[in-house]
TORVEXLO-41100 format. One line per field, with one value per atom (N, C-alpha, C): x, y, z; residue in three letters; residue number from 1; atom name. Coordinates in steps of 0.02 Angstrom, whole numbers, padded with zeros to 5 digits, always signed. Each point is the difference from the previous one (the first is absolute). Layout:
BEGIN
X: X,...
Y: Y,...
Z: Z,...
code: ALA,...
pos: NUM,...
site: CA,...
end
This chain:
BEGIN
X: +00039,-00045,+00052,-00020,+00050,-00038,+00051,-00014,-00071,-00019,-00065,-00057,+00004,-00049,-00009,+00057,+00000,-00032,+00016,-00037,-00071,-00020,-00078,-00033,+00044,-00028,-00002,+00049,+00008,-00045,-00032,-00044,-00061,-00058,-00061,-00045,-00012,-00034,-00073,-00019,-00066,+00010,+00049,+00011,+00005,+00000,+00007,-00050,-00066,-00057,-00055,-00053,-00050,-00038,-00031,-00022,-00057,-00045,-00051,+00031,+00051,+00030,+00053,+00009,+00044,-00001,-00074,-00011,+00028,+00018,+00026,+00086,+00024,+00073,+00040,-00022,+00043,-00020,-00033,-00009,+00048,+00027,+00060,-00043,-00013,-00034,+00011,+00004,-00002,-00064,+00011,-00064,-00007,-00057,-00005,+00016,+00034,+00022,-00032,-00044,-00028,+00030,-00030,+00030,+00021,-00035,+00019,+00060,+00033,+00061,-00009,+00053,-00006,+00068,-00017,+00064,+00021,+00052,+00008,-00002,-00004,-00012,+00063,-00005,+00073,+00052,-00043,+00053,+00048,-00040,+00033,+00054,-00013,+00036,+00065,-00011,+00059,+00048,-00032,+00046,+00037,-00032,+00035,+00060,-00020,+00058,+00053,-00019,+00061,+00046,-00033,+00037,+00040,-00032,+00035,+00052,+00005,+00065,+00021,-00041,+00017,+00049,+00048,+00058,-00006,+00024,-00002,+00039,-00035,+00040,-00017,-00037,-00014,-00050,+00012,-00049,-00031,-00074,-00054,-00049,-00016,-00058,-00062,-00058,-00052,-00049,-00021,-00044,-00058,-00059,-00064,-00020,+00036,-00007,-00073,-00047,-00069,-00012,-00024,-00018,+00070,+00052,+00064,+00027,-00044,+00018,+00065,+00016,+00060,+00065,-00023,+00061,+00010,-00049,+00019,+00033,-00009,+00045,+00069,+00006,+00067,+00036,-00035,+00033,+00034,-00045,+00027,+00058,+00003,+00055,+00057,+00005,+00056,+00029,-00043,+00026,-00012,+00027,-00001,+00047,+00046,+00048,-00009,-00055,-00025,-00038,-00020,-00042,-00054,-00063,-00049,-00043,+00002,-00031,-00060,-00055,-00074,-00030,-00025,-00026,-00058,-00057,-00068,-00027,-00041,-00024,-00061,-00039,-00064,+00017,-00012,+00003,-00020,-00061,-00035,+00033,+00022,+00046,+00062,+00034,+00067,-00015,-00059,-00018,-00018,-00039,-00016,+00058,+00048,+00053,+00044,+00014,+00049,-00034,-00068,-00029,+00002,-00018,+00008,+00077,+00059,+00066,+00014,-00021,-00001,-00011,-00068,-00033,+00035,+00045,+00029,+00073,+00012,+00068,+00052,-00009,+00058,+00021,+00065,+00042,+00034,+00026,+00038,-00033,-00058,-00047,-00020,+00022,-00036,-00049,-00051,-00054,+00003,-00013,-00004,-00055,-00023,-00053,+00039,-00009,+00026,-00009,+00064,+00003,-00022,+00026,-00024,+00054,+00058,+00041,+00000,+00016,-00006,+00062,-00013,+00046,+00003,+00054,+00016,+00081,+00002,+00072,+00044,-00042,+00038,+00041,-00019,+00039,+00043,-00009,+00043,+00069,+00043,-00019,-00026,-00031,-00027,+00030,+00013,+00022,-00049,-00071,-00061,-00053,-00043,-00072,-00041,-00049,-00070,-00054,-00030,-00050,-00060,-00059,-00062,-00058,+00014,-00058,+00035,-00037,+00032,+00003,+00072,+00012,-00019,-00004,-00007,+00058,+00062,+00067,+00050,+00056,+00047,+00024,-00014,+00027,+00082,+00023,+00075,+00020,-00049,+00025,-00005,-00023,+00007,+00069,+00015,+00066,+00061,-00010,+00051,+00003,-00052,-00005,+00031,+00031,+00018,+00074,+00033,+00074,+00022,+00057,+00039,-00005,-00031,-00016,-00062,-00045,-00052,-00053,-00066,-00053,-00055,-00041,-00075,-00045,-00055,-00048,-00068,-00017,-00063,-00048,-00059,-00054,+00004,+00006,-00015,-00037,-00061,-00063,-00020,+00014,-00036,+00064,+00067,+00061,+00025,+00045,+00049,+00063,+00037,+00064,+00047,+00049,+00053,+00062,+00018,+00048,+00052,+00063,+00074,+00042,+00005,+00048,+00077,+00026,+00066,+00044,-00007,+00047,-00048,+00015,-00044,-00008,-00069,-00019,+00004,+00001,+00012,-00044,-00043,-00042,-00010,-00004,-00033,-00059,-00049,-00081,-00025,-00024,-00036,-00079,-00027,-00078,-00037,-00046,-00048,-00072,-00016,-00058,-00070,-00056,-00066,-00029,+00009,-00033,-00037,-00049,-00038,+00002,+00002,+00012,-00052,-00005,-00042,+00057,-00028,+00047,+00038,+00074,+00041,-00024,-00023,-00033,+00041
Y: -00056,+00059,+00063,+00046,+00063,+00046,+00055,+00054,+00033,+00007,+00039,-00048,-00074,-00043,+00002,-00004,+00006,+00067,+00047,+00069,-00006,-00032,-00012,-00041,-00056,-00042,+00037,+00042,+00032,+00061,+00037,+00056,-00017,-00008,-00032,+00069,-00010,+00055,+00013,-00049,+00005,+00064,+00008,+00039,+00076,+00010,+00064,+00030,-00029,+00012,+00023,+00035,+00019,-00061,-00001,-00065,-00033,+00045,-00032,-00026,-00006,-00027,-00059,-00014,-00052,-00069,-00016,-00063,+00002,+00055,+00002,+00001,+00009,+00003,-00048,-00067,-00042,+00000,+00043,+00003,+00040,-00018,+00035,+00057,+00050,+00058,+00064,+00058,+00064,-00004,+00031,+00013,+00064,+00036,+00076,-00011,+00065,+00010,+00063,+00037,+00063,+00058,+00060,+00062,-00011,-00049,-00007,-00031,-00031,-00037,-00081,-00040,-00073,-00014,-00072,-00045,-00039,+00009,-00038,-00081,-00023,-00072,-00035,-00054,-00035,-00011,-00029,-00014,+00051,+00064,+00066,+00022,-00004,+00013,-00043,-00056,-00050,+00012,+00013,+00019,+00060,+00054,+00064,-00008,-00042,-00015,-00033,-00055,-00028,+00049,+00047,+00039,+00059,+00018,+00038,-00032,-00054,-00043,+00031,+00009,+00021,-00043,+00029,-00035,+00011,-00052,+00017,+00059,+00038,+00060,+00058,-00005,+00055,+00056,+00058,+00061,+00002,-00002,-00014,+00062,+00038,+00039,-00030,+00000,-00034,+00053,+00018,+00065,-00036,+00029,-00027,-00055,+00008,-00065,-00025,+00045,-00027,-00040,-00058,-00035,-00022,+00010,-00025,-00070,-00034,-00063,+00004,+00029,+00006,+00011,+00054,+00023,-00061,-00042,-00057,-00050,-00011,-00043,+00027,+00055,+00030,-00001,+00006,-00011,-00066,-00049,-00068,-00010,+00033,-00010,+00033,+00050,+00049,-00024,-00038,-00034,+00061,-00029,+00058,+00056,-00010,+00059,+00048,-00027,+00042,+00055,+00049,+00048,+00007,+00014,+00007,+00067,+00049,+00062,-00002,+00004,-00016,+00072,+00015,+00070,-00018,+00044,-00008,+00084,+00023,+00061,+00007,-00064,+00005,-00014,+00050,-00010,-00058,-00024,-00044,-00073,-00009,-00056,-00001,+00064,-00005,-00028,+00016,-00024,-00077,-00019,-00073,-00048,+00026,-00038,+00003,+00047,+00004,-00049,+00008,-00051,-00075,-00014,-00069,-00027,+00043,-00028,+00002,+00044,-00004,-00069,-00009,-00058,-00059,-00004,-00051,-00012,+00059,-00012,+00028,+00036,+00017,+00072,+00004,+00056,+00044,-00029,+00033,+00039,+00021,+00043,+00058,+00066,+00054,+00039,+00024,+00018,+00079,+00027,+00069,+00023,+00059,+00024,+00036,-00015,+00016,+00075,+00043,+00076,+00015,+00066,+00011,-00013,-00037,-00031,-00078,-00033,-00069,-00029,-00047,-00034,+00025,-00010,+00026,+00022,+00057,+00043,-00010,+00030,-00004,-00055,-00066,-00058,-00040,+00029,-00020,+00009,-00047,-00050,-00068,-00042,-00057,-00052,-00065,-00059,-00021,+00017,-00032,+00052,+00001,+00039,-00039,-00004,-00039,+00049,+00009,+00040,-00045,+00010,-00042,+00034,+00055,+00036,+00029,+00001,+00018,+00077,+00013,+00065,+00010,+00062,+00017,+00006,-00001,+00000,-00015,-00015,-00021,+00067,-00004,+00059,+00002,+00058,-00008,+00020,+00024,+00015,-00066,-00048,-00069,-00029,+00002,-00024,+00031,+00073,+00042,-00033,-00029,-00025,-00066,-00038,-00060,+00004,-00052,-00015,-00010,+00008,-00032,-00071,-00032,-00086,+00000,+00045,-00011,-00009,-00028,-00027,+00041,+00022,+00014,-00038,-00021,-00033,+00044,+00018,+00050,-00017,+00002,-00012,+00079,-00003,+00065,-00018,+00036,-00013,-00076,-00043,-00063,-00053,+00021,-00042,+00001,-00046,-00001,+00021,+00052,+00018,-00034,-00026,-00026,+00032,+00048,+00057,-00009,-00007,-00009,+00067,+00033,+00057,-00020,+00012,-00015,+00050,+00059,+00063,+00053,+00057,+00062,+00014,+00008,+00026,-00063,-00060,-00063,-00057,-00016,-00059,-00064,-00053,-00062,-00013,-00001,-00014,-00058,-00047,-00049,+00002,-00006,+00005,-00065,-00010,-00045,+00021,-00030,+00031,-00036,+00038,-00034,-00001,+00057,+00003,+00059,-00002,+00050,+00014,+00067,+00030,+00054,+00013,+00066,+00051,+00064,+00056,+00020,+00021,+00023,+00083,+00022,+00057,+00042
Z: +00002,-00001,-00005,-00037,-00003,+00051,+00013,+00044,-00010,-00059,-00013,+00006,-00001,+00020,+00077,+00031,+00076,+00024,-00035,+00028,-00012,-00051,-00020,+00056,+00018,+00061,+00067,+00008,+00068,+00009,-00059,-00006,-00029,+00044,-00011,-00034,-00066,-00027,+00018,+00036,+00040,+00053,+00023,+00058,-00027,-00058,-00042,-00037,+00015,-00048,+00049,-00022,+00049,+00017,+00058,+00031,-00041,-00031,-00044,-00056,-00019,-00060,+00013,+00061,+00022,-00035,-00015,-00029,-00066,-00038,-00065,+00002,+00049,+00018,-00060,-00005,-00041,-00073,-00014,-00076,-00033,-00053,-00031,-00057,+00042,-00020,+00037,-00039,+00058,+00037,+00059,+00042,+00023,+00001,+00032,+00071,+00019,+00072,+00013,-00036,+00019,-00036,-00001,-00030,-00077,-00031,-00071,-00016,+00051,+00004,-00001,-00019,+00009,+00015,+00025,+00023,-00061,-00029,-00067,+00008,-00059,-00014,+00018,+00035,+00037,-00058,-00065,-00053,-00025,-00002,-00029,+00057,+00068,+00052,+00004,-00010,-00011,-00055,-00057,-00049,+00009,+00027,+00015,+00057,+00043,+00053,-00033,-00052,-00031,-00043,-00027,-00038,+00038,+00054,+00048,+00033,+00013,+00029,+00063,+00052,+00059,+00039,+00027,+00041,+00088,+00027,+00080,+00011,+00053,+00006,-00049,-00042,-00050,+00038,-00021,+00005,-00046,+00017,-00056,+00010,-00057,+00006,-00049,+00048,-00035,+00000,-00067,-00023,-00009,+00030,-00016,+00041,+00058,+00047,+00023,-00011,+00012,+00069,+00001,+00057,+00040,-00028,+00034,-00026,-00050,-00004,-00037,-00055,-00033,+00041,+00056,+00035,+00049,+00026,+00035,-00037,-00062,-00034,-00007,-00012,-00008,+00065,+00061,+00058,+00013,-00013,+00002,-00050,-00058,-00046,+00025,+00038,+00015,+00058,+00041,+00064,+00053,+00062,+00060,+00002,-00051,-00004,-00059,-00040,-00049,+00018,-00046,+00011,-00056,+00021,-00041,+00008,-00045,+00011,-00053,+00044,-00037,-00007,-00061,-00023,-00028,+00020,-00031,+00005,-00047,+00000,+00038,+00012,+00035,+00075,+00043,+00072,+00025,-00005,+00020,-00009,-00067,-00025,+00035,+00012,+00042,+00073,+00031,+00061,-00001,-00053,-00006,-00023,-00037,-00022,+00068,+00047,+00054,+00053,+00002,+00055,-00021,-00060,-00036,+00016,-00008,+00018,+00069,+00038,+00070,+00026,-00019,+00020,-00018,-00056,-00021,+00041,+00035,+00028,-00037,-00051,-00044,+00026,+00016,+00036,-00047,-00056,-00049,-00051,+00011,-00059,+00040,-00032,+00019,-00048,+00022,-00048,+00000,-00057,-00020,-00043,+00018,-00045,-00067,-00064,-00046,-00009,-00020,-00008,-00075,-00020,-00066,-00055,+00027,-00057,+00011,-00061,+00001,+00047,+00035,+00042,+00073,+00023,+00068,+00009,-00023,-00016,+00067,+00059,+00069,+00013,-00019,+00019,-00057,-00065,-00047,+00014,-00036,-00057,+00031,-00051,+00019,-00059,+00029,-00043,-00046,+00028,-00042,+00010,-00046,-00010,-00029,+00038,-00028,-00014,-00063,+00010,-00022,+00039,-00022,-00025,-00043,-00034,-00067,-00046,-00065,-00014,-00020,-00023,-00070,-00011,-00078,-00037,+00045,-00035,+00057,-00028,+00062,+00030,+00070,+00022,+00018,-00026,+00014,+00066,+00040,+00078,+00034,-00018,+00035,-00020,-00053,-00028,+00038,+00013,+00043,+00069,+00029,+00072,+00003,-00061,+00004,+00008,+00035,+00003,-00074,-00006,-00062,-00001,-00045,-00003,+00031,+00028,+00023,-00052,+00021,-00045,+00021,-00048,-00004,-00035,+00030,-00044,+00012,-00065,+00003,-00058,+00016,-00058,-00042,-00064,-00033,-00061,-00002,-00029,+00008,-00052,+00000,-00011,+00031,+00000,+00071,+00012,+00058,-00020,+00020,-00016,+00065,-00021,+00044,-00016,+00044,-00017,+00053,-00035,+00040,-00024,+00067,-00003,-00011,-00059,-00018,+00027,-00008,+00038,-00008,+00025,-00010,-00067,-00017,-00072,-00048,+00033,-00052,+00041,-00041,+00031,-00054,+00015,-00036,+00014,-00050,+00008,-00039,+00042,-00037,+00011,-00061,+00001,+00004,+00052,-00002,-00014,-00055,-00028,+00030,-00001,+00008,+00065,+00049,+00070,+00009,+00041,+00029,+00070,+00022,+00060,+00005,+00071,+00005,-00011,-00012,-00018,+00070,-00017,+00049,+00002,+00066,+00010,+00049
code: UNK,UNK,UNK,UNK,UNK,UNK,UNK,UNK,UNK,UNK,UNK,UNK,UNK,UNK,UNK,UNK,UNK,UNK,UNK,UNK,UNK,UNK,UNK,UNK,UNK,UNK,UNK,UNK,UNK,UNK,UNK,UNK,UNK,UNK,UNK,UNK,UNK,UNK,UNK,UNK,UNK,UNK,UNK,UNK,UNK,UNK,UNK,UNK,UNK,UNK,UNK,UNK,UNK,UNK,UNK,UNK,UNK,UNK,UNK,UNK,UNK,UNK,UNK,UNK,UNK,UNK,UNK,UNK,UNK,UNK,UNK,UNK,UNK,UNK,UNK,UNK,UNK,UNK,UNK,UNK,UNK,UNK,UNK,UNK,UNK,UNK,UNK,UNK,UNK,UNK,UNK,UNK,UNK,UNK,UNK,UNK,UNK,UNK,UNK,UNK,UNK,UNK,UNK,UNK,UNK,UNK,UNK,UNK,UNK,UNK,UNK,UNK,UNK,UNK,UNK,UNK,UNK,UNK,UNK,UNK,UNK,UNK,UNK,UNK,UNK,UNK,UNK,UNK,UNK,UNK,UNK,UNK,UNK,UNK,UNK,UNK,UNK,UNK,UNK,UNK,UNK,UNK,UNK,UNK,UNK,UNK,UNK,UNK,UNK,UNK,UNK,UNK,UNK,UNK,UNK,UNK,UNK,UNK,UNK,UNK,UNK,UNK,UNK,UNK,UNK,UNK,UNK,UNK,UNK,UNK,UNK,UNK,UNK,UNK,UNK,UNK,UNK,UNK,UNK,UNK,UNK,UNK,UNK,UNK,UNK,UNK,UNK,UNK,UNK,UNK,UNK,UNK,UNK,UNK,UNK,UNK,UNK,UNK,UNK,UNK,UNK,UNK,UNK,UNK,UNK,UNK,UNK,UNK,UNK,UNK,UNK,UNK,UNK,UNK,UNK,UNK,UNK,UNK,UNK,UNK,UNK,UNK,UNK,UNK,UNK,UNK,UNK,UNK,UNK,UNK,UNK,UNK,UNK,UNK,UNK,UNK,UNK,UNK,UNK,UNK,UNK,UNK,UNK,UNK,UNK,UNK,UNK,UNK,UNK,UNK,UNK,UNK,UNK,UNK,UNK,UNK,UNK,UNK,UNK,UNK,UNK,UNK,UNK,UNK,UNK,UNK,UNK,UNK,UNK,UNK,UNK,UNK,UNK,UNK,UNK,UNK,UNK,UNK,UNK,UNK,UNK,UNK,UNK,UNK,UNK,UNK,UNK,UNK,UNK,UNK,UNK,UNK,UNK,UNK,UNK,UNK,UNK,UNK,UNK,UNK,UNK,UNK,UNK,UNK,UNK,UNK,UNK,UNK,UNK,UNK,UNK,UNK,UNK,UNK,UNK,UNK,UNK,UNK,UNK,UNK,UNK,UNK,UNK,UNK,UNK,UNK,UNK,UNK,UNK,UNK,UNK,UNK,UNK,UNK,UNK,UNK,UNK,UNK,UNK,UNK,UNK,UNK,UNK,UNK,UNK,UNK,UNK,UNK,UNK,UNK,UNK,UNK,UNK,UNK,UNK,UNK,UNK,UNK,UNK,UNK,UNK,UNK,UNK,UNK,UNK,UNK,UNK,UNK,UNK,UNK,UNK,UNK,UNK,UNK,UNK,UNK,UNK,UNK,UNK,UNK,UNK,UNK,UNK,UNK,UNK,UNK,UNK,UNK,UNK,UNK,UNK,UNK,UNK,UNK,UNK,UNK,UNK,UNK,UNK,UNK,UNK,UNK,UNK,UNK,UNK,UNK,UNK,UNK,UNK,UNK,UNK,UNK,UNK,UNK,UNK,UNK,UNK,UNK,UNK,UNK,UNK,UNK,UNK,UNK,UNK,UNK,UNK,UNK,UNK,UNK,UNK,UNK,UNK,UNK,UNK,UNK,UNK,UNK,UNK,UNK,UNK,UNK,UNK,UNK,UNK,UNK,UNK,UNK,UNK,UNK,UNK,UNK,UNK,UNK,UNK,UNK,UNK,UNK,UNK,UNK,UNK,UNK,UNK,UNK,UNK,UNK,UNK,UNK,UNK,UNK,UNK,UNK,UNK,UNK,UNK,UNK,UNK,UNK,UNK,UNK,UNK,UNK,UNK,UNK,UNK,UNK,UNK,UNK,UNK,UNK,UNK,UNK,UNK,UNK,UNK,UNK,UNK,UNK,UNK,UNK,UNK,UNK,UNK,UNK,UNK,UNK,UNK,UNK,UNK,UNK,UNK,UNK,UNK,UNK,UNK,UNK,UNK,UNK,UNK,UNK,UNK,UNK,UNK,UNK,UNK,UNK,UNK,UNK,UNK,UNK,UNK,UNK,UNK,UNK,UNK,UNK,UNK,UNK,UNK,UNK,UNK,UNK,UNK,UNK,UNK,UNK,UNK,UNK,UNK,UNK,UNK,UNK,UNK,UNK,UNK
pos: 1,1,1,2,2,2,3,3,3,4,4,4,5,5,5,6,6,6,7,7,7,8,8,8,9,9,9,10,10,10,11,11,11,12,12,12,13,13,13,14,14,14,15,15,15,16,16,16,17,17,17,18,18,18,19,19,19,20,20,20,21,21,21,22,22,22,23,23,23,24,24,24,25,25,25,26,26,26,27,27,27,28,28,28,29,29,29,30,30,30,31,31,31,32,32,32,33,33,33,34,34,34,35,35,35,36,36,36,37,37,37,38,38,38,39,39,39,40,40,40,41,41,41,42,42,42,43,43,43,44,44,44,45,45,45,46,46,46,47,47,47,48,48,48,49,49,49,50,50,50,51,51,51,52,52,52,53,53,53,54,54,54,55,55,55,56,56,56,57,57,57,58,58,58,59,59,59,60,60,60,61,61,61,62,62,62,63,63,63,64,64,64,65,65,65,66,66,66,67,67,67,68,68,68,69,69,69,70,70,70,71,71,71,72,72,72,73,73,73,74,74,74,75,75,75,76,76,76,77,77,77,78,78,78,79,79,79,80,80,80,81,81,81,82,82,82,83,83,83,84,84,84,85,85,85,86,86,86,87,87,87,88,88,88,89,89,89,90,90,90,91,91,91,92,92,92,93,93,93,94,94,94,95,95,95,96,96,96,97,97,97,98,98,98,99,99,99,100,100,100,101,101,101,102,102,102,103,103,103,104,104,104,105,105,105,106,106,106,107,107,107,108,108,108,109,109,109,110,110,110,111,111,111,112,112,112,113,113,113,114,114,114,115,115,115,116,116,116,117,117,117,118,118,118,119,119,119,120,120,120,121,121,121,122,122,122,123,123,123,124,124,124,125,125,125,126,126,126,127,127,127,128,128,128,129,129,129,130,130,130,131,131,131,132,132,132,133,133,133,134,134,134,135,135,135,136,136,136,137,137,137,138,138,138,139,139,139,140,140,140,141,141,141,142,142,142,143,143,143,144,144,144,145,145,145,146,146,146,147,147,147,148,148,148,149,149,149,150,150,150,151,151,151,152,152,152,153,153,153,154,154,154,155,155,155,156,156,156,157,157,157,158,158,158,159,159,159,160,160,160,161,161,161,162,162,162,163,163,163,164,164,164,165,165,165,166,166,166,167,167,167,168,168,168,169,169,169,170,170,170,171,171,171,172,172,172,173,173,173,174,174,174,175,175,175,176,176,176,177,177,177,178,178,178,179,179,179,180,180,180,181,181,181,182,182,182,183,183,183,184,184,184,185,185,185
site: N,CA,C,N,CA,C,N,CA,C,N,CA,C,N,CA,C,N,CA,C,N,CA,C,N,CA,C,N,CA,C,N,CA,C,N,CA,C,N,CA,C,N,CA,C,N,CA,C,N,CA,C,N,CA,C,N,CA,C,N,CA,C,N,CA,C,N,CA,C,N,CA,C,N,CA,C,N,CA,C,N,CA,C,N,CA,C,N,CA,C,N,CA,C,N,CA,C,N,CA,C,N,CA,C,N,CA,C,N,CA,C,N,CA,C,N,CA,C,N,CA,C,N,CA,C,N,CA,C,N,CA,C,N,CA,C,N,CA,C,N,CA,C,N,CA,C,N,CA,C,N,CA,C,N,CA,C,N,CA,C,N,CA,C,N,CA,C,N,CA,C,N,CA,C,N,CA,C,N,CA,C,N,CA,C,N,CA,C,N,CA,C,N,CA,C,N,CA,C,N,CA,C,N,CA,C,N,CA,C,N,CA,C,N,CA,C,N,CA,C,N,CA,C,N,CA,C,N,CA,C,N,CA,C,N,CA,C,N,CA,C,N,CA,C,N,CA,C,N,CA,C,N,CA,C,N,CA,C,N,CA,C,N,CA,C,N,CA,C,N,CA,C,N,CA,C,N,CA,C,N,CA,C,N,CA,C,N,CA,C,N,CA,C,N,CA,C,N,CA,C,N,CA,C,N,CA,C,N,CA,C,N,CA,C,N,CA,C,N,CA,C,N,CA,C,N,CA,C,N,CA,C,N,CA,C,N,CA,C,N,CA,C,N,CA,C,N,CA,C,N,CA,C,N,CA,C,N,CA,C,N,CA,C,N,CA,C,N,CA,C,N,CA,C,N,CA,C,N,CA,C,N,CA,C,N,CA,C,N,CA,C,N,CA,C,N,CA,C,N,CA,C,N,CA,C,N,CA,C,N,CA,C,N,CA,C,N,CA,C,N,CA,C,N,CA,C,N,CA,C,N,CA,C,N,CA,C,N,CA,C,N,CA,C,N,CA,C,N,CA,C,N,CA,C,N,CA,C,N,CA,C,N,CA,C,N,CA,C,N,CA,C,N,CA,C,N,CA,C,N,CA,C,N,CA,C,N,CA,C,N,CA,C,N,CA,C,N,CA,C,N,CA,C,N,CA,C,N,CA,C,N,CA,C,N,CA,C,N,CA,C,N,CA,C,N,CA,C,N,CA,C,N,CA,C,N,CA,C,N,CA,C,N,CA,C,N,CA,C,N,CA,C,N,CA,C,N,CA,C,N,CA,C,N,CA,C,N,CA,C,N,CA,C,N,CA,C,N,CA,C,N,CA,C,N,CA,C,N,CA,C,N,CA,C,N,CA,C,N,CA,C,N,CA,C,N,CA,C,N,CA,C,N,CA,C,N,CA,C,N,CA,C,N,CA,C,N,CA,C,N,CA,C,N,CA,C,N,CA,C,N,CA,C,N,CA,C
end
């Protein structure tokens, strides 16, 4: 079993969705979490985590953290010495995600209300950045928040981009086509 499979087994999706939908937790489909947002389809999340290639002890930024499920998975992948910074624009979801992760006993995640700029510049740079909502274009500001050799996985329109920062002002980008996400607001 690989590290991502272990993280999925340790983090029960059922604990990160509204109570009235818990019976649907094991369906491979996105589910509403309120405020026009969703918890992503497990298959898609697994692919994104594979492409992100989180390593133990990484410092990771999770944008569009929603219910906290992706943050919890990232927490397992980074291990106790890693750090996860979870950001969402919707205050109620920041609180929902924080409550869910605390209840799960995850102590290496910090939750923040999103500001006017993409990301969380204050704590940059990050080895990995995961975005769980679709941007209209690749935000350069997020690339700026990566370390050299760092990776960004982000939905852009109907694709998921896997971006590696080679050096300042130089990236490598792989496009994975055919995905649908709520818009990055």
